[in-house]
Chimera marker file (.cmm) of the C-alpha trace (Angstrom):
<marker_set name="trace">
<marker id="1" x="-84.217" y="113.871" z="26.869" r="1" g="1" b="0" radius="0.5"/>
<marker id="2" x="-81.038" y="112.311" z="27.838" r="1" g="1" b="0" radius="0.5"/>
<marker id="3" x="-77.862" y="114.213" z="28.520" r="1" g="1" b="0" radius="0.5"/>
<marker id="4" x="-74.451" y="112.546" z="28.540" r="1" g="1" b="0" radius="0.5"/>
<marker id="5" x="-72.297" y="112.235" z="31.451" r="1" g="1" b="0" radius="0.5"/>
<marker id="6" x="-70.260" y="115.109" z="30.044" r="1" g="1" b="0" radius="0.5"/>
<marker id="7" x="-73.309" y="117.344" z="31.004" r="1" g="1" b="0" radius="0.5"/>
<marker id="8" x="-73.426" y="116.154" z="34.558" r="1" g="1" b="0" radius="0.5"/>
<marker id="9" x="-72.054" y="118.656" z="37.322" r="1" g="1" b="0" radius="0.5"/>
<marker id="10" x="-68.629" y="118.113" z="38.513" r="1" g="1" b="0" radius="0.5"/>
<marker id="11" x="-70.004" y="118.698" z="42.293" r="1" g="1" b="0" radius="0.5"/>
<marker id="12" x="-71.776" y="115.861" z="42.320" r="1" g="1" b="0" radius="0.5"/>
<marker id="13" x="-69.938" y="112.425" z="43.006" r="1" g="1" b="0" radius="0.5"/>
<marker id="14" x="-69.858" y="109.070" z="41.215" r="1" g="1" b="0" radius="0.5"/>
<marker id="15" x="-71.874" y="107.621" z="44.278" r="1" g="1" b="0" radius="0.5"/>
<marker id="16" x="-74.704" y="110.166" z="44.459" r="1" g="1" b="0" radius="0.5"/>
<marker id="17" x="-75.525" y="110.119" z="40.675" r="1" g="1" b="0" radius="0.5"/>
<marker id="18" x="-78.767" y="108.091" z="39.760" r="1" g="1" b="0" radius="0.5"/>
<marker id="19" x="-78.646" y="108.586" z="36.008" r="1" g="1" b="0" radius="0.5"/>
<marker id="20" x="-81.808" y="110.531" z="36.044" r="1" g="1" b="0" radius="0.5"/>
<marker id="21" x="-80.897" y="114.031" z="34.727" r="1" g="1" b="0" radius="0.5"/>
<marker id="22" x="-83.064" y="116.164" z="36.871" r="1" g="1" b="0" radius="0.5"/>
<marker id="23" x="-82.592" y="114.464" z="39.890" r="1" g="1" b="0" radius="0.5"/>
<marker id="24" x="-79.044" y="114.755" z="39.430" r="1" g="1" b="0" radius="0.5"/>
<marker id="25" x="-79.175" y="118.241" z="38.669" r="1" g="1" b="0" radius="0.5"/>
<marker id="26" x="-80.942" y="119.015" z="41.840" r="1" g="1" b="0" radius="0.5"/>
<marker id="27" x="-78.396" y="116.577" z="43.861" r="1" g="1" b="0" radius="0.5"/>
<marker id="28" x="-75.567" y="118.403" z="42.436" r="1" g="1" b="0" radius="0.5"/>
<marker id="29" x="-77.160" y="121.790" z="43.655" r="1" g="1" b="0" radius="0.5"/>
<marker id="30" x="-77.838" y="120.544" z="47.261" r="1" g="1" b="0" radius="0.5"/>
<marker id="31" x="-74.274" y="119.707" z="47.336" r="1" g="1" b="0" radius="0.5"/>
<marker id="32" x="-72.860" y="122.587" z="45.611" r="1" g="1" b="0" radius="0.5"/>
<marker id="33" x="-74.573" y="125.016" z="48.354" r="1" g="1" b="0" radius="0.5"/>
<marker id="34" x="-73.824" y="122.402" z="51.072" r="1" g="1" b="0" radius="0.5"/>
<marker id="35" x="-70.323" y="123.094" z="50.448" r="1" g="1" b="0" radius="0.5"/>
<marker id="36" x="-70.854" y="127.078" z="50.009" r="1" g="1" b="0" radius="0.5"/>
<marker id="37" x="-72.052" y="126.551" z="53.538" r="1" g="1" b="0" radius="0.5"/>
<marker id="38" x="-69.467" y="124.534" z="55.072" r="1" g="1" b="0" radius="0.5"/>
<marker id="39" x="-66.895" y="127.597" z="53.623" r="1" g="1" b="0" radius="0.5"/>
<marker id="40" x="-68.895" y="130.080" z="54.571" r="1" g="1" b="0" radius="0.5"/>
<marker id="41" x="-67.490" y="132.791" z="57.298" r="1" g="1" b="0" radius="0.5"/>
<marker id="42" x="-69.548" y="132.921" z="60.162" r="1" g="1" b="0" radius="0.5"/>
<marker id="43" x="-71.470" y="135.941" z="59.471" r="1" g="1" b="0" radius="0.5"/>
<marker id="44" x="-71.916" y="134.490" z="55.814" r="1" g="1" b="0" radius="0.5"/>
<marker id="45" x="-73.184" y="131.256" z="57.390" r="1" g="1" b="0" radius="0.5"/>
<marker id="46" x="-77.338" y="132.124" z="58.054" r="1" g="1" b="0" radius="0.5"/>
<marker id="47" x="-77.586" y="133.393" z="54.451" r="1" g="1" b="0" radius="0.5"/>
<marker id="48" x="-75.471" y="130.270" z="52.802" r="1" g="1" b="0" radius="0.5"/>
<marker id="49" x="-78.206" y="128.116" z="54.720" r="1" g="1" b="0" radius="0.5"/>
<marker id="50" x="-81.033" y="129.892" z="53.662" r="1" g="1" b="0" radius="0.5"/>
<marker id="51" x="-79.693" y="129.764" z="50.225" r="1" g="1" b="0" radius="0.5"/>
<marker id="52" x="-79.488" y="125.836" z="50.345" r="1" g="1" b="0" radius="0.5"/>
<marker id="53" x="-82.973" y="125.788" z="52.494" r="1" g="1" b="0" radius="0.5"/>
<marker id="54" x="-84.483" y="127.756" z="49.109" r="1" g="1" b="0" radius="0.5"/>
<marker id="55" x="-83.049" y="125.149" z="46.565" r="1" g="1" b="0" radius="0.5"/>
<marker id="56" x="-83.730" y="122.040" z="48.991" r="1" g="1" b="0" radius="0.5"/>
<marker id="57" x="-87.219" y="123.282" z="49.453" r="1" g="1" b="0" radius="0.5"/>
<marker id="58" x="-87.908" y="123.316" z="45.473" r="1" g="1" b="0" radius="0.5"/>
<marker id="59" x="-86.047" y="119.734" z="45.515" r="1" g="1" b="0" radius="0.5"/>
<marker id="60" x="-88.023" y="118.174" z="47.621" r="1" g="1" b="0" radius="0.5"/>
<marker id="61" x="-91.253" y="120.120" z="46.142" r="1" g="1" b="0" radius="0.5"/>
<marker id="62" x="-89.930" y="118.158" z="42.908" r="1" g="1" b="0" radius="0.5"/>
<marker id="63" x="-89.718" y="114.624" z="44.098" r="1" g="1" b="0" radius="0.5"/>
<marker id="64" x="-92.746" y="115.051" z="46.357" r="1" g="1" b="0" radius="0.5"/>
<marker id="65" x="-94.819" y="115.715" z="43.424" r="1" g="1" b="0" radius="0.5"/>
<marker id="66" x="-93.110" y="113.219" z="41.095" r="1" g="1" b="0" radius="0.5"/>
<marker id="67" x="-94.050" y="110.566" z="43.773" r="1" g="1" b="0" radius="0.5"/>
<marker id="68" x="-97.877" y="111.216" z="44.057" r="1" g="1" b="0" radius="0.5"/>
<marker id="69" x="-98.214" y="111.339" z="40.350" r="1" g="1" b="0" radius="0.5"/>
<marker id="70" x="-96.823" y="107.986" z="40.402" r="1" g="1" b="0" radius="0.5"/>
<marker id="71" x="-98.874" y="106.849" z="43.558" r="1" g="1" b="0" radius="0.5"/>
<marker id="72" x="-95.183" y="105.918" z="44.848" r="1" g="1" b="0" radius="0.5"/>
<marker id="73" x="-95.848" y="103.546" z="47.924" r="1" g="1" b="0" radius="0.5"/>
<marker id="74" x="-93.297" y="104.377" z="50.587" r="1" g="1" b="0" radius="0.5"/>
<marker id="75" x="-93.994" y="108.395" z="49.261" r="1" g="1" b="0" radius="0.5"/>
<marker id="76" x="-95.002" y="109.460" z="52.994" r="1" g="1" b="0" radius="0.5"/>
<marker id="77" x="-92.185" y="107.933" z="54.554" r="1" g="1" b="0" radius="0.5"/>
<marker id="78" x="-89.930" y="109.619" z="52.024" r="1" g="1" b="0" radius="0.5"/>
<marker id="79" x="-91.470" y="112.933" z="52.183" r="1" g="1" b="0" radius="0.5"/>
<marker id="80" x="-91.528" y="113.135" z="56.193" r="1" g="1" b="0" radius="0.5"/>
<marker id="81" x="-87.727" y="112.871" z="55.570" r="1" g="1" b="0" radius="0.5"/>
<marker id="82" x="-88.151" y="116.280" z="53.864" r="1" g="1" b="0" radius="0.5"/>
<marker id="83" x="-90.004" y="117.619" z="56.595" r="1" g="1" b="0" radius="0.5"/>
<marker id="84" x="-87.570" y="116.526" z="59.243" r="1" g="1" b="0" radius="0.5"/>
<marker id="85" x="-84.537" y="117.706" z="57.839" r="1" g="1" b="0" radius="0.5"/>
<marker id="86" x="-86.175" y="121.105" z="56.857" r="1" g="1" b="0" radius="0.5"/>
<marker id="87" x="-87.753" y="121.325" z="60.357" r="1" g="1" b="0" radius="0.5"/>
<marker id="88" x="-83.948" y="120.384" z="61.635" r="1" g="1" b="0" radius="0.5"/>
<marker id="89" x="-82.547" y="123.215" z="59.938" r="1" g="1" b="0" radius="0.5"/>
<marker id="90" x="-85.053" y="126.109" z="60.570" r="1" g="1" b="0" radius="0.5"/>
<marker id="91" x="-84.493" y="125.352" z="64.251" r="1" g="1" b="0" radius="0.5"/>
<marker id="92" x="-80.502" y="125.096" z="64.066" r="1" g="1" b="0" radius="0.5"/>
<marker id="93" x="-80.903" y="128.488" z="62.050" r="1" g="1" b="0" radius="0.5"/>
<marker id="94" x="-82.712" y="129.876" z="64.937" r="1" g="1" b="0" radius="0.5"/>
<marker id="95" x="-80.257" y="128.657" z="66.979" r="1" g="1" b="0" radius="0.5"/>
<marker id="96" x="-77.037" y="130.650" z="65.218" r="1" g="1" b="0" radius="0.5"/>
<marker id="97" x="-79.123" y="134.074" z="64.856" r="1" g="1" b="0" radius="0.5"/>
<marker id="98" x="-80.590" y="133.847" z="68.763" r="1" g="1" b="0" radius="0.5"/>
<marker id="99" x="-77.884" y="132.388" z="70.468" r="1" g="1" b="0" radius="0.5"/>
<marker id="100" x="-74.865" y="132.572" z="68.187" r="1" g="1" b="0" radius="0.5"/>
<marker id="101" x="-74.904" y="128.498" z="68.078" r="1" g="1" b="0" radius="0.5"/>
<marker id="102" x="-72.003" y="128.782" z="64.520" r="1" g="1" b="0" radius="0.5"/>
<marker id="103" x="-70.590" y="125.186" z="66.336" r="1" g="1" b="0" radius="0.5"/>
<marker id="104" x="-74.579" y="123.804" z="65.842" r="1" g="1" b="0" radius="0.5"/>
<marker id="105" x="-74.551" y="125.254" z="62.030" r="1" g="1" b="0" radius="0.5"/>
<marker id="106" x="-71.488" y="123.563" z="61.179" r="1" g="1" b="0" radius="0.5"/>
<marker id="107" x="-72.221" y="120.234" z="63.032" r="1" g="1" b="0" radius="0.5"/>
<marker id="108" x="-75.339" y="120.554" z="60.443" r="1" g="1" b="0" radius="0.5"/>
<marker id="109" x="-73.778" y="120.735" z="57.415" r="1" g="1" b="0" radius="0.5"/>
<marker id="110" x="-71.376" y="118.154" z="58.217" r="1" g="1" b="0" radius="0.5"/>
<marker id="111" x="-74.123" y="115.528" z="59.494" r="1" g="1" b="0" radius="0.5"/>
<marker id="112" x="-76.137" y="116.839" z="56.568" r="1" g="1" b="0" radius="0.5"/>
<marker id="113" x="-73.603" y="115.400" z="54.077" r="1" g="1" b="0" radius="0.5"/>
<marker id="114" x="-73.672" y="112.096" z="55.822" r="1" g="1" b="0" radius="0.5"/>
<marker id="115" x="-77.536" y="112.109" z="55.659" r="1" g="1" b="0" radius="0.5"/>
<marker id="116" x="-77.911" y="112.831" z="51.990" r="1" g="1" b="0" radius="0.5"/>
<marker id="117" x="-75.182" y="110.074" z="50.934" r="1" g="1" b="0" radius="0.5"/>
<marker id="118" x="-77.795" y="107.734" z="52.967" r="1" g="1" b="0" radius="0.5"/>
<marker id="119" x="-80.993" y="109.409" z="51.475" r="1" g="1" b="0" radius="0.5"/>
<marker id="120" x="-80.084" y="109.112" z="47.873" r="1" g="1" b="0" radius="0.5"/>
<marker id="121" x="-78.902" y="105.784" z="48.312" r="1" g="1" b="0" radius="0.5"/>
<marker id="122" x="-82.194" y="104.469" z="49.974" r="1" g="1" b="0" radius="0.5"/>
<marker id="123" x="-84.814" y="106.857" z="49.323" r="1" g="1" b="0" radius="0.5"/>
<marker id="124" x="-84.201" y="108.661" z="46.114" r="1" g="1" b="0" radius="0.5"/>
<marker id="125" x="-82.627" y="105.458" z="44.210" r="1" g="1" b="0" radius="0.5"/>
<marker id="126" x="-86.187" y="103.980" z="44.955" r="1" g="1" b="0" radius="0.5"/>
<marker id="127" x="-88.013" y="106.760" z="43.816" r="1" g="1" b="0" radius="0.5"/>
<marker id="128" x="-85.712" y="107.392" z="40.443" r="1" g="1" b="0" radius="0.5"/>
<marker id="129" x="-85.674" y="103.390" z="39.809" r="1" g="1" b="0" radius="0.5"/>
<marker id="130" x="-89.999" y="103.670" z="40.040" r="1" g="1" b="0" radius="0.5"/>
<marker id="131" x="-90.040" y="107.236" z="37.601" r="1" g="1" b="0" radius="0.5"/>
<marker id="132" x="-87.533" y="104.941" z="35.114" r="1" g="1" b="0" radius="0.5"/>
<marker id="133" x="-90.568" y="101.941" z="35.106" r="1" g="1" b="0" radius="0.5"/>
<marker id="134" x="-93.172" y="104.656" z="34.690" r="1" g="1" b="0" radius="0.5"/>
<marker id="135" x="-91.711" y="106.462" z="31.975" r="1" g="1" b="0" radius="0.5"/>
<marker id="136" x="-91.901" y="109.723" z="33.656" r="1" g="1" b="0" radius="0.5"/>
<marker id="137" x="-88.132" y="109.867" z="33.113" r="1" g="1" b="0" radius="0.5"/>
<marker id="138" x="-85.479" y="108.974" z="31.258" r="1" g="1" b="0" radius="0.5"/>
<marker id="139" x="-81.939" y="107.220" z="32.183" r="1" g="1" b="0" radius="0.5"/>
<marker id="140" x="-78.953" y="109.071" z="30.918" r="1" g="1" b="0" radius="0.5"/>
<marker id="141" x="-76.834" y="106.276" z="29.005" r="1" g="1" b="0" radius="0.5"/>
<marker id="142" x="-73.598" y="105.056" z="30.873" r="1" g="1" b="0" radius="0.5"/>
<marker id="143" x="-70.350" y="105.973" z="28.867" r="1" g="1" b="0" radius="0.5"/>
<marker id="144" x="-67.661" y="103.567" z="28.532" r="1" g="1" b="0" radius="0.5"/>
<marker id="145" x="-64.635" y="104.445" z="30.320" r="1" g="1" b="0" radius="0.5"/>
<link id1="1" id2="2" r="1" g="1" b="0" radius="0.2"/>
<link id1="2" id2="3" r="1" g="1" b="0" radius="0.2"/>
<link id1="3" id2="4" r="1" g="1" b="0" radius="0.2"/>
<link id1="4" id2="5" r="1" g="1" b="0" radius="0.2"/>
<link id1="5" id2="6" r="1" g="1" b="0" radius="0.2"/>
<link id1="6" id2="7" r="1" g="1" b="0" radius="0.2"/>
<link id1="7" id2="8" r="1" g="1" b="0" radius="0.2"/>
<link id1="8" id2="9" r="1" g="1" b="0" radius="0.2"/>
<link id1="9" id2="10" r="1" g="1" b="0" radius="0.2"/>
<link id1="10" id2="11" r="1" g="1" b="0" radius="0.2"/>
<link id1="11" id2="12" r="1" g="1" b="0" radius="0.2"/>
<link id1="12" id2="13" r="1" g="1" b="0" radius="0.2"/>
<link id1="13" id2="14" r="1" g="1" b="0" radius="0.2"/>
<link id1="14" id2="15" r="1" g="1" b="0" radius="0.2"/>
<link id1="15" id2="16" r="1" g="1" b="0" radius="0.2"/>
<link id1="16" id2="17" r="1" g="1" b="0" radius="0.2"/>
<link id1="17" id2="18" r="1" g="1" b="0" radius="0.2"/>
<link id1="18" id2="19" r="1" g="1" b="0" radius="0.2"/>
<link id1="19" id2="20" r="1" g="1" b="0" radius="0.2"/>
<link id1="20" id2="21" r="1" g="1" b="0" radius="0.2"/>
<link id1="21" id2="22" r="1" g="1" b="0" radius="0.2"/>
<link id1="22" id2="23" r="1" g="1" b="0" radius="0.2"/>
<link id1="23" id2="24" r="1" g="1" b="0" radius="0.2"/>
<link id1="24" id2="25" r="1" g="1" b="0" radius="0.2"/>
<link id1="25" id2="26" r="1" g="1" b="0" radius="0.2"/>
<link id1="26" id2="27" r="1" g="1" b="0" radius="0.2"/>
<link id1="27" id2="28" r="1" g="1" b="0" radius="0.2"/>
<link id1="28" id2="29" r="1" g="1" b="0" radius="0.2"/>
<link id1="29" id2="30" r="1" g="1" b="0" radius="0.2"/>
<link id1="30" id2="31" r="1" g="1" b="0" radius="0.2"/>
<link id1="31" id2="32" r="1" g="1" b="0" radius="0.2"/>
<link id1="32" id2="33" r="1" g="1" b="0" radius="0.2"/>
<link id1="33" id2="34" r="1" g="1" b="0" radius="0.2"/>
<link id1="34" id2="35" r="1" g="1" b="0" radius="0.2"/>
<link id1="35" id2="36" r="1" g="1" b="0" radius="0.2"/>
<link id1="36" id2="37" r="1" g="1" b="0" radius="0.2"/>
<link id1="37" id2="38" r="1" g="1" b="0" radius="0.2"/>
<link id1="38" id2="39" r="1" g="1" b="0" radius="0.2"/>
<link id1="39" id2="40" r="1" g="1" b="0" radius="0.2"/>
<link id1="40" id2="41" r="1" g="1" b="0" radius="0.2"/>
<link id1="41" id2="42" r="1" g="1" b="0" radius="0.2"/>
<link id1="42" id2="43" r="1" g="1" b="0" radius="0.2"/>
<link id1="43" id2="44" r="1" g="1" b="0" radius="0.2"/>
<link id1="44" id2="45" r="1" g="1" b="0" radius="0.2"/>
<link id1="45" id2="46" r="1" g="1" b="0" radius="0.2"/>
<link id1="46" id2="47" r="1" g="1" b="0" radius="0.2"/>
<link id1="47" id2="48" r="1" g="1" b="0" radius="0.2"/>
<link id1="48" id2="49" r="1" g="1" b="0" radius="0.2"/>
<link id1="49" id2="50" r="1" g="1" b="0" radius="0.2"/>
<link id1="50" id2="51" r="1" g="1" b="0" radius="0.2"/>
<link id1="51" id2="52" r="1" g="1" b="0" radius="0.2"/>
<link id1="52" id2="53" r="1" g="1" b="0" radius="0.2"/>
<link id1="53" id2="54" r="1" g="1" b="0" radius="0.2"/>
<link id1="54" id2="55" r="1" g="1" b="0" radius="0.2"/>
<link id1="55" id2="56" r="1" g="1" b="0" radius="0.2"/>
<link id1="56" id2="57" r="1" g="1" b="0" radius="0.2"/>
<link id1="57" id2="58" r="1" g="1" b="0" radius="0.2"/>
<link id1="58" id2="59" r="1" g="1" b="0" radius="0.2"/>
<link id1="59" id2="60" r="1" g="1" b="0" radius="0.2"/>
<link id1="60" id2="61" r="1" g="1" b="0" radius="0.2"/>
<link id1="61" id2="62" r="1" g="1" b="0" radius="0.2"/>
<link id1="62" id2="63" r="1" g="1" b="0" radius="0.2"/>
<link id1="63" id2="64" r="1" g="1" b="0" radius="0.2"/>
<link id1="64" id2="65" r="1" g="1" b="0" radius="0.2"/>
<link id1="65" id2="66" r="1" g="1" b="0" radius="0.2"/>
<link id1="66" id2="67" r="1" g="1" b="0" radius="0.2"/>
<link id1="67" id2="68" r="1" g="1" b="0" radius="0.2"/>
<link id1="68" id2="69" r="1" g="1" b="0" radius="0.2"/>
<link id1="69" id2="70" r="1" g="1" b="0" radius="0.2"/>
<link id1="70" id2="71" r="1" g="1" b="0" radius="0.2"/>
<link id1="71" id2="72" r="1" g="1" b="0" radius="0.2"/>
<link id1="72" id2="73" r="1" g="1" b="0" radius="0.2"/>
<link id1="73" id2="74" r="1" g="1" b="0" radius="0.2"/>
<link id1="74" id2="75" r="1" g="1" b="0" radius="0.2"/>
<link id1="75" id2="76" r="1" g="1" b="0" radius="0.2"/>
<link id1="76" id2="77" r="1" g="1" b="0" radius="0.2"/>
<link id1="77" id2="78" r="1" g="1" b="0" radius="0.2"/>
<link id1="78" id2="79" r="1" g="1" b="0" radius="0.2"/>
<link id1="79" id2="80" r="1" g="1" b="0" radius="0.2"/>
<link id1="80" id2="81" r="1" g="1" b="0" radius="0.2"/>
<link id1="81" id2="82" r="1" g="1" b="0" radius="0.2"/>
<link id1="82" id2="83" r="1" g="1" b="0" radius="0.2"/>
<link id1="83" id2="84" r="1" g="1" b="0" radius="0.2"/>
<link id1="84" id2="85" r="1" g="1" b="0" radius="0.2"/>
<link id1="85" id2="86" r="1" g="1" b="0" radius="0.2"/>
<link id1="86" id2="87" r="1" g="1" b="0" radius="0.2"/>
<link id1="87" id2="88" r="1" g="1" b="0" radius="0.2"/>
<link id1="88" id2="89" r="1" g="1" b="0" radius="0.2"/>
<link id1="89" id2="90" r="1" g="1" b="0" radius="0.2"/>
<link id1="90" id2="91" r="1" g="1" b="0" radius="0.2"/>
<link id1="91" id2="92" r="1" g="1" b="0" radius="0.2"/>
<link id1="92" id2="93" r="1" g="1" b="0" radius="0.2"/>
<link id1="93" id2="94" r="1" g="1" b="0" radius="0.2"/>
<link id1="94" id2="95" r="1" g="1" b="0" radius="0.2"/>
<link id1="95" id2="96" r="1" g="1" b="0" radius="0.2"/>
<link id1="96" id2="97" r="1" g="1" b="0" radius="0.2"/>
<link id1="97" id2="98" r="1" g="1" b="0" radius="0.2"/>
<link id1="98" id2="99" r="1" g="1" b="0" radius="0.2"/>
<link id1="99" id2="100" r="1" g="1" b="0" radius="0.2"/>
<link id1="100" id2="101" r="1" g="1" b="0" radius="0.2"/>
<link id1="101" id2="102" r="1" g="1" b="0" radius="0.2"/>
<link id1="102" id2="103" r="1" g="1" b="0" radius="0.2"/>
<link id1="103" id2="104" r="1" g="1" b="0" radius="0.2"/>
<link id1="104" id2="105" r="1" g="1" b="0" radius="0.2"/>
<link id1="105" id2="106" r="1" g="1" b="0" radius="0.2"/>
<link id1="106" id2="107" r="1" g="1" b="0" radius="0.2"/>
<link id1="107" id2="108" r="1" g="1" b="0" radius="0.2"/>
<link id1="108" id2="109" r="1" g="1" b="0" radius="0.2"/>
<link id1="109" id2="110" r="1" g="1" b="0" radius="0.2"/>
<link id1="110" id2="111" r="1" g="1" b="0" radius="0.2"/>
<link id1="111" id2="112" r="1" g="1" b="0" radius="0.2"/>
<link id1="112" id2="113" r="1" g="1" b="0" radius="0.2"/>
<link id1="113" id2="114" r="1" g="1" b="0" radius="0.2"/>
<link id1="114" id2="115" r="1" g="1" b="0" radius="0.2"/>
<link id1="115" id2="116" r="1" g="1" b="0" radius="0.2"/>
<link id1="116" id2="117" r="1" g="1" b="0" radius="0.2"/>
<link id1="117" id2="118" r="1" g="1" b="0" radius="0.2"/>
<link id1="118" id2="119" r="1" g="1" b="0" radius="0.2"/>
<link id1="119" id2="120" r="1" g="1" b="0" radius="0.2"/>
<link id1="120" id2="121" r="1" g="1" b="0" radius="0.2"/>
<link id1="121" id2="122" r="1" g="1" b="0" radius="0.2"/>
<link id1="122" id2="123" r="1" g="1" b="0" radius="0.2"/>
<link id1="123" id2="124" r="1" g="1" b="0" radius="0.2"/>
<link id1="124" id2="125" r="1" g="1" b="0" radius="0.2"/>
<link id1="125" id2="126" r="1" g="1" b="0" radius="0.2"/>
<link id1="126" id2="127" r="1" g="1" b="0" radius="0.2"/>
<link id1="127" id2="128" r="1" g="1" b="0" radius="0.2"/>
<link id1="128" id2="129" r="1" g="1" b="0" radius="0.2"/>
<link id1="129" id2="130" r="1" g="1" b="0" radius="0.2"/>
<link id1="130" id2="131" r="1" g="1" b="0" radius="0.2"/>
<link id1="131" id2="132" r="1" g="1" b="0" radius="0.2"/>
<link id1="132" id2="133" r="1" g="1" b="0" radius="0.2"/>
<link id1="133" id2="134" r="1" g="1" b="0" radius="0.2"/>
<link id1="134" id2="135" r="1" g="1" b="0" radius="0.2"/>
<link id1="135" id2="136" r="1" g="1" b="0" radius="0.2"/>
<link id1="136" id2="137" r="1" g="1" b="0" radius="0.2"/>
<link id1="137" id2="138" r="1" g="1" b="0" radius="0.2"/>
<link id1="138" id2="139" r="1" g="1" b="0" radius="0.2"/>
<link id1="139" id2="140" r="1" g="1" b="0" radius="0.2"/>
<link id1="140" id2="141" r="1" g="1" b="0" radius="0.2"/>
<link id1="141" id2="142" r="1" g="1" b="0" radius="0.2"/>
<link id1="142" id2="143" r="1" g="1" b="0" radius="0.2"/>
<link id1="143" id2="144" r="1" g="1" b="0" radius="0.2"/>
<link id1="144" id2="145" r="1" g="1" b="0" radius="0.2"/>
</marker_set>
């Protein structure tokens, strides 16, 4: 199944789109929930991070399942990045709840944006290229401008 460009989420910037519908949809959710955490007042920050983390755990699990299915060479490094990010988020969540470190939570949200852009351009782009080569996924046809 392929989707036209008009079906892509408006919250995902073009530089983060990889042209594989399920990945782009998961990435749009990641960004939208990160945006919600960024704009959440302090009293809602933990809940916003929890919503982001729940989505992201599913997102990462899907990527890891794909990588296992196709025996993707750098899958352990890629999955290690996922585990590290979730561990850091868990520690920052603890600091917010136990120590009132909202500043650390806000810093995390900003740093996750930078990490995500790098992760998509490096690790996820290679994964999607392999998904397409293996026939596990189909690319979204590019629309003429």
